[in-house]
C-alpha positions, 0 to 999 in steps of 0.5 A: 293220657293215651298216645294220639297221633293226628294227621295235622291237615286231614284233607277229607276228599279230593274233587280235582278233575285230572287229565292223563298226560302219559302212561309211560315212565311208571311201572310196579315191581314187587319187593317182598310183600310191598308193591313198589311204584317205580318212576323214571325221573323223566316222568317228573320232568314231563309232569313239571313241564306240562304243569307249568305250561298249562298254568301259565296260559290257563286258569281253573274253571271255578276261578273264571266262574267267579269272574262271570258271577261279578258280571251277573251281580247287580250290586257290582260297581261299574269298576268291578265289572270293568275289571272282571270283564277285562280279566275274562277277555285276558283268559280268552287271549291267553288260552292260545298259548302264546301270551301268558295270562300275566307278564310276571310268570312267577317263581316256580314252586312245587310242593310234593308228597312222595309215598314211601313205596315210590322209587325214582332212584334220582334227585327228584328236585333236579328232574322237576327243575329240568321240566320247569327249565324246559317250559320257561325256555320254550314258552313266551315266559319271563325270567324273573329270578335274580341270583346273588353274586355277592352281598350287593351284586345280583344277576338274572339267572336267565332261566327262571331257576332256581325253583322252590321245591319242597318234598314231603313223605307220606304213606302209600304208592302215589306221588302228589303235587301242587305246582304254583307260579307265584308272581312278585305282586301276590308273594309280596302281599303275604304277611306274618303278624306275631300276636298273643292270646289277647287276639283270641276273642271276637271283638279283638279279632274283628278289629284286627282283621279290619285293620290288616285287610287294608295292608293288602291293597290292590297291588297284587291284582284283586279280586283275591282268593284270601287266606287267613291262618290263625295259629301254627306250631311255628311261623313258617308252618303258619305261612306255608298253610297260608300259601296252600290255603290261598291255592285251594289246597285245604278246601276240604279240611274238617270244619271243627277242631279236636284234642289232637290239634287237627287244622280246620276251616272256620266257616263262620269267620270266612263269611265274616271276613268276606263281608269285611272285605266287601265293606272295605269298598276297595273292590276289584282294584278301583272301588266296589264290592269284589276285593275278594272272590272268597276267603279261607280261614284256617285255625291251627294249634299254637305254642302257649306263648305264641299266636302267629297270624298269617294273611296272604292271597292268590291273585287274579292270575290264580296259577295253581295246579295239582298233579299226581303220579300213580301206577295208572300214569302221570296226571295233571289237573284239568284247567279251563280250555274254553274261557270264551263260553263265560264271556257275555255276548256284549261288554258291560255298559260303561260311561265313555272314558276320557281320551288322553293324547300322550304325544303332546308336551308333558305340560299339556298332558298335566293340564288335561289330567288336572281337569278331572277328579280321581277315579276318572277312567281314561283311555291312553294313546301315544308313547310311554317309557317303561322302567321298573326297579333296577332302571330307577336305581340306575337313574338315581345313580346318575342324579347322585353323580350330578348328571341330569335326568334323562330326557325320556323320563321328562318327556313321557309318562313312565309305565312300571312294567317288565315284559314277558318274551315276545311271540313270533310276529307280535309287537309285544309279549304279555306286558301288564303293570308291576307294583307301583309301591316299589318305586315310591322312594324315587318319586319325590327326587325324580319329580323334583328333577322334572321326571316321573310327572305321570306314572302308570302302574298298579296298586296303592302308594304311600303318602309321600307319593301323594305329597310329591304329586301335590308339590310338583304337579304330578299324577299317578294313574292306575292300570288294571293289574292282571290282563297282561295278555290282552294288553299285549294283543290289543293295546301295545303297538310297538316296543323298543329298548332305549336304555340299559339293554343289558338289564333284560326285562328290566331295561328301559323301553319306549312303547306305543299304545292305543286305547290303553285303560287307566284310572286317575288314582293320585292327582296334583291337588293332594287327592288319592283314591285309596285315602277316600275309601 
């Protein structure tokens, strides 16, 4: 047999529209017969800084056009349209550069391909990290990176570093980049399933996908760009492909395989998986057709004894942006600068929401909520307590020590969230909900002690939460995942820290809200929206 080498991921074309951010920091030099592109590492700093800035406040035009398509689709449910309209409104607010599109401004991830004829004379990862550092320091973004001091002691790094930076080699004299700001919600909805040859038939594959799609739930803020990858020379190769495919990086792969093992998109299965997602009726968070915007199914070679399958998403905060450095300068992908043009002149018609006064006693709030079925759309006004992972752990430590549940946890609904930095002159930074499921382990004990009787967050929850709410008379309300900027601008009137100030964005806060949108997801009678799909 003759030797064959195949580029494993042969991207056939690049239709990306770029904008030049600088002609500085690059020059060409001759080294023998080679033309060397010399890049001042300050150019790497500038590129990373600009890319992370843009992607925190702007989104791709194609992504926003898909939201507009939901509003125009007569088959979309009212809840689909409500979510899509809110996400478009959020993009309009974020474009001003003060409130990022999502409060979870993410882990900064850089995937780069450096040409063999590119010279920087520096540690490229360090200079890319400098640019990332600058953006998170200078903009109203959130520091989400927790660093281990020992096995169990952790602290916030205070800079959102470290970043994940992976640099590969390629031919030529150009430097190509994919930047991602990956929030915890969508990152946590990345799955690896170690399968076998028995999966590789139509019936088994169909059944597998229908089952595993439900693992995604809504906690990562749909509608999703979903990636399903079958095969891979290793588990890590599979999951790396999932991440890049969900970011649109592999949209222009071939659509058939060959004996050299090239990766390819399976267009037929993309249509089938998209239909399965529509039939799930999960919709754009609260029931409907638009669980996914689109699907990418990629087939890879595999070891005879292994068949890794990866599933992952890019969420409604679709923060992916390309960059490049060539002899002509430094460039970054052009994102949408006028999302307002995609908003309809009038909002979608919806039945009036039920108004809930949160400033009345907790018993009265529970009595009011008990009058309505799951899926009821609400408009919340009054006081919320904000607490998430570390604050819940701290309160459990109090209970374990025999101390009482804090009164604020008894008297007010609990909003699972952690804000971005507050812009000058505003009441709040971007302040959308975090994933409810991470707090599930606390619910039974907290409700038993009179706290967490009304919870507000995003995503589906375990049956233990449903059982606790039925046992103690509690409720879980779903907030729209994604529109953090518009919530800060229009729905949050004031914010104050009330406990554990040293925890930074994880501190307990009291906020005052008006017309805050939510849905009844789990009620006091044992009903749960996601179990009724």
